[in-house]
N, C-alpha and C positions, 0 to 999 in steps of 0.2 A: 741546713738543710746545702744541697748539694749545690754544684757548679749547671747552668744549663747546657746542655750537649753542644759543643760550638761547630759540631758534622752536620748540622740541620742546617747550618749558615741563612743565609737572608731570608729562606721561608719559612723553615721550621722555627719561629723565630729567636736572636738571643732578646734582651730588654732593651736592645738601643735605639736611642732614641734620634730619629731622620729627623735631622731638622733642616729647613732653608736658609739661604744666605741673607734673608732680610729681620734683622734682629724686632724682637717684639716694639721696642721702644718707638722704630719706624713705621709699626704697624700702628701702634697708638696714634703716634701724632699723623697718617694719613688717614686713619678711621676719624680725627675729629676735623681732618680737613674737610672730610666727605660729608659729615656732620652740619657743618659751619656753611656748605657750597647747598649742599640739596636736602638736609631733612631740619635742618632747625625753624625754616619759616614756614610749617607744617609737618611736626615730627608724626612717624609711624602712627600712634596708637589715636594722633587725632584726625588722620587721615582715615584712616580703620573706621573711627566711629562714625565718622560724619559718611562715611562711603555707603556702612551697615544701615543706621536711623535713616539713613536718604533715600537708602536703595539707588546709590549711583553708582552706575555704572562702571568698572576699572579705565576703559577708555577716557570717560567721562572726569575721571580721578586724574590719570596722567596729564590730560586737557590742562586742567585745571593747574599740576603742580609745577609742569611747564612756564606757567606764568606765571607762577611765584615764585619759582627757582630763578626767571629772569629778572625779574624786578631785584631777586635777592641779589643777583650776582651783581650789578649795578650798584648796589652799595658797598656791599664787598670788597669790592676790585676800591671803591675811595676810598675806604679803609687800610687797605694792603701798600695804598701811594703813597697817604700819608706819614711824613715824619716825626708826628707824637706817638706816645707809647702805644703798641700793637695791642697790648693785652686788655688797657683799659680801655681803649678806643673797642674792642670786640666784646669785652663785657655789657658795655654797654648798649650795643647793638643787640649783644644778646638778650641786654632788659628791654627792649623795643618789641622784639620777637615773641617775648615771653608776653605780652601785654595783649588784649582781643583784639583790640582797637589801634591805630597809629598813623597821623599822618603820612609819614612814612612808607608804608607799608597799604597801598591803595589792594593789588592784586589779594594779598592775603585777608585781608579785612572782607574782601566780597565772598570769598569760600568761609570764613569763622562766621559771617552774617547768617549763614545757615543754622549756625550751633544755636539753638533756642534755649541748647537749657545750661548751657557753658560749661559742660562737662569736656569737652573735644579743647578749650579752654583750659580747664586748670590738668588738663594733661600735658598741652603746650608747656604749661610754664614751668611742672614741675619736673620737665623730662631735661628744660631748657635750666634749670636751675641747677641739677648736677652737673652740666656740662661745665659749668659755672665754676663750682666749685671743683673742677678739675683743668680745668684751663686757668685758673689762679696758681695751681701748683708747680706750671711750666717755667723749665728757665729761660734765660734769653739765648740760650741756643735753641733749644724744641720752638721757642714763637719764630725765630727765624728759619727753622725748615718748614714749619707752619706758613709761615709767610708762601715759602716757595711754592708749596705744594696748593695753598689754596690759589695762588696765580696761574699755575697747569688746571687745575679744574675749570677756572673761569674761563680761559683761553685753550677749552678741547675743541680736536675739529670732529665737520661732520661725521665722521664714522664712530670715532668714539664717542660722541655724544649720543647715538643712533646707540651705542649697544649698551649704555647708561639705562638712558629713560626706556631701553627692552626689560632689564634686566627690573626696572621702578617697578614699572606695571605685572612682572611676572613675581615678584615680594607680593605686592599689592596682589595678587591672584589669591596668592597662598594663603597667606592671611585671613583673607573673606573667606576661603574654604574650612581653614582651622575655625574660625567663628562660626561658620555654620553647621561644621558638624558637632561642637562645643566638647572637643575631644584635647586634655592637655594645654586649650588656647593659649598658655601664657609661653609655653613652652613651643609652640611650634611658631608664635610669632615673633620668640626670640631667635628662632631657628631662620625663619626666612630672610631676618632683617638684617643678622649675619651675611646672609649670601649677598646681599647689596653690597655692605662693608669688602667683603672680597672681591670684589669689582673694582670699587674704586682704590682699593690697594694695591690690585695691580696696574693698575693701570698711573699711579705716582710711583711706585716702584719697580716698574716696567721687569717684572719677574712673570714668568710661569709656572703655571701647576707643575712642580716636583715629581716627572711623569714614572723615576725608578719608586720614590716614596707611595704615591698609587699604586705601579701595580703590585708593590708587596704590600702593603693592605686591601687591598682587594682580592689578595691570593689569602689573608689571615683571617679576613670577614667571609669570605667563601669558605671557610673552614672551621669557620662556627666561631672566630678568635672573639668577638663582639662577649660574650660571653665565657671562651675558656681561650687565651692565646697559647697557640699551639705550643708554644717551646715549654708552657707550663706545664702542659697537658703531658707531656714528653716527658719529663723530666719527675712529675709528679707518680705516673703509672709505671714508670721505668725501675721506681722505686719499692715498686706492692707486692709483698710476698702470697698472698692469699691465695688460698687453694681456687676460687673463683674467680682469678685476677683477667684470664681470656672471654668470660662470659660479660663480665663487670665491666670491662674496656668497653665491649662490643656496643652493652645498651647506654653506657657513658656518651660516644662517639653516636651514635646513631639519636640522642637527646639532645645535642649540638646543633649537629647538622638537618634533622628533621624541620625547625624553622624556616632555614635558608632554601630550602628544595620548596616549602609553602611557599617562601618568598618568590622564588620563581618564576611559581605558577600565576603568582599575584601583578610581578612584573610586567609578563612575558608578550603583553599586546602593549607595553606602553612607551611613550619618545622616550629621550633620551633628561629632559627633562625633569619629569614627571616619578624615572626610576630613582632618579636622583633623591629627591622627594622621598619617596617610601623605603629608598638606603640609611638616609639621613634619621628618620622615625624609628626605622627599625634598633639601630643602634642605640639610640636616647631610651627606648622601649627596653634595651638591657642594660641601659644605666639606673632604670626606675625613675628618669624624669621625665614618661609619658605613664601615665596613671589608668588610662585605656590606652586597648592597641588590640587589636583581631588577633591575634598571634601570642598571645602576654601568656597563656595556657603554656601552649611550647617551649616559649620562654624559661617561663621557671621550671619547669622540668629537666630541661637543660641546666640552670643553677643548681636546683634541687642535687641532681647528680655529683655535677660540677662539687658541691660538696660533702657529698660522701667520700667523694674521689681524695678532698682533702684530708676527710676525717682520721682515712685509713691510713696516711700518707704521717700526720701526727701524733696518732693513735699511742705510740710508745716514747715518744718523742719528751723526755723534759722538759722542755719550753715549748711547748706544744700550741698555746696557743697566742707568743710571740710569733711562730714560725706563719700559722694559719692568719695572723694579721698581717704579714710581710707579704705573704701568698694576695692576700684579697689586694695592698696597698699598690701591688706591681700591675696585676690585672686593672685594676681599678686607673691608673696610670696609661694602662696602654691602649683600652680603650679608647681613654679621653683623646689621647694620640691618636687612633684610626679617627675616629670622628672629625678633630684638626684636618688635618690631611687629605679627608675625602671632602669636605664640605669646604676648603681653600682648591679645588678639583673644579674643572669647566662642567656644565654641565655633558659636550659631546663626550666627556671622557664614560659618560654610563652606559655609551650603548654595550649592549652586551656586557652587561657588570656583574648580573648571576650566572656563572657557568658549572657549579657546581651540579655533577650526575652521581649518576650510582655506582659507574664507574671508579670516577674521581672521592668517592666515597668510599669504595670497596678499597679500593688502592692507599687510601690513608687511615683504613682501619688496622689495615696491614700492616703498612707502615708502623704504626702505634705501638699495636700487637708483639713488633720485631723489635721494639726499643728504638727505631730510629737510625740502626744503621746500614740497610740496604741501599748502596750504591744509586743502582739503577732504578729501585724505586725511588726513591727523592727525585732524582734528575724525574720520571715521569709523569710525578708529582709536579713538580714546579713548570715544566713544561703546557700539562693538561688546563696549568692558574694564571697559564699569564706571564711567569717569572720566566726572566733568560739572563 
């Protein structure tokens, strides 16, 4: 398989991975600190179950959450101040939180008294046991960083607390909506929980979303990149020698962009927060993790035409299966990266996110048909998609 044409640079992509300065290790420790302070006393699944079965409003559950977390912070603060082994004390603390009732957690007890079926308690225990398993693998160095992160979260200022609780309520709303719609509930709930994790990670690592990576992934998204990365599309179509090549490319590009234009209409009147949710779900649908999705038929059509292009590209290659698999691997990686970058972005960045229109579609088609070599078209397309 040939190399991607680098003249397309950042927009008509290479398979370059745009990484933030924050390591996955730092993110994992930050996420664990957020779990211990905000989630462990009342894990998301338990919270959602109680809200749903008892028909409790989001505001009501957030109010309960604040009381439970305040109680939790008092206990956690005393744990990190003690000189005894932190790992052992945190493990014991989590065991206490996994129980339905404890003398140490009166506020938590009041919430779980609503759980007459004990399902919320079972969910609580299951998730906490998973956290304990992870925590037991932490080195002394990791525990030291965790301790510092917990301390920061226990001492958030008023503005920081407001941001955390605002996101807490938004996440619960998203989860309740997923449960109500009964569409790929597990994946939607998981995506919502990651939103909260990102808020905690940003607080602890003092990082802001990577605006450059965001603008590039936004451009790729608008060009149907969650189905077919522009660089792969260009490389593969440039190599085709079929007599119907021009018409085939027109059909292919149209099938990739039609779902984006439908999404644009869908989010036209939505807030940035709602738009972010829709964009994330669209990408998850292209990954196949949402089994039920309004534009699934259009997305499947795009994938079918993508598969046809790969078949044409590899048809006469001796190692065609290997090449086709490699293309799929690259696409899977690129789509996962896109989702990661966009999930890490703040909701405000999603104002006017879907910017594709017929003019940009025609420009993209002309650029692909021309093999990607027209510098003027590339510049115009990049500007139209907000990439500088």
